[in-house]
N, C-alpha and C positions, 0 to 999 in steps of 0.2 A: 496574554499579550498577542496581538495580531500584527503581522508584517504587512507591507503594502500589497503583496500578491496573495494574501489570504492564508498563508501557511502559518500555523501557530507554533509557538515554542513547545507546546505540549507534543505536537507531532514530531518535531525535531528531536525532542528528548526521548520520545518513544523509539525512534530509529537508533539513537545513541545507545539506549538500553538494550535494544535488540542486537546491535553489533557487539555490545559487551557480553551478552549471553552467548553469542556465537563464539567469541574469543575464549570464554571460559570452557565451552564445550570442546573447542579445538585443543585447549591445553590439557583437558582430561583425556581425550582420545589420543592426542599426539599429533602435532603439526606435521611431523615427518611422515607419519603413516597416511595422513590425508593428502599431502603433496605427492607422495608416491602413487597413491591411487588415482589422483587427478592427472598426473603426468603420463600415465599409461594410455590415456585417451588422446587421440589425434587432435592437434591444435584446431584443425578445421571443425571438428565435432564440438570442441569446447566453445568456439565462437558461435557456431551454428545453434547450439543449445541455448546459449545466452541470448542470441538474437531472437529465437523463437519465443523464449520466455518474455522478453520485452515486448515483442509484437503482440503476443497473446494478452498481456496486461494493457497495452495501448488500445487494443481492440475493445476490450471490456470497459476500459475507462471511457472510451468514446461513447459506448452505450450509456454509461452513467451520465456523461455530459449531455447527450441528447435527451435522455429522460428528465434530467434536472432542468434543462432549459424549457422543455415542453410544459413542465409543471410550474414554471415561473421562478425557478431558483437561479439566481445569477451566480455562475461559477465559471472559472476559466478552464480552458482545455488542460493546462498544466495543473491547475487545482484539482480537476477531476482525476487526472492520472495519479497525483500524490495521494488523494483520498482513497482511490481504488487500491493502490499499493499498500496503504495503511490498513485498509479493510482485509486484504489478503493476509497481511502480517498478523492481524488480530485473529483471523479465523484459524491460523496455524499455531498460534501461541496460547490463546486463551482456552482453558478447559471448557468443555461443554459449549462449543462455539455457537451452536444455533440458539442457545439460551442466553449466553452472557456476552458474546461479541457483537451482536446486532445493535444493542443500545450504544455501544462504543462507536460502531460504524455510523450510526445516526448522528452521534455527537460530532464525529469527524466531518460529516457532510455539513452539519449546521454551523460549525465553527469556520469552515472554509468558504461557505457561501456568503455572498455579500447581502443577499436578501432572501427571505423564505416566504412562501405563501402563508397567509394567516390561517386560512381554513381550507382544507381539501386541496384538490388540484383543479386545473382549468380544462381538463380533458372532458 
């Protein structure tokens, strides 16, 4: 099922499952221990780290957006950001990422894009 902005329910469910896995890991390790470790870091460094991570992902998703548009794939900027974050998630979760995550990443791009070039690229 595709929503109007190209985000599929599969992607949303992937993030829900990812958050669920994170919650299970937090329960195993101990939420208190994690919060204690995070609280020792200065708040400005916490915000800075999050900001740099988001900026890094936005920069690379911009590259995905430009590459996709150059090859004739219609994708929104938000769509390219969500697809890139999805691909980063897959690369960190799926075992043997270079072998098994790339087809899933291609599927994410294909389901988010409104049109795909039929053969090759226009470059």
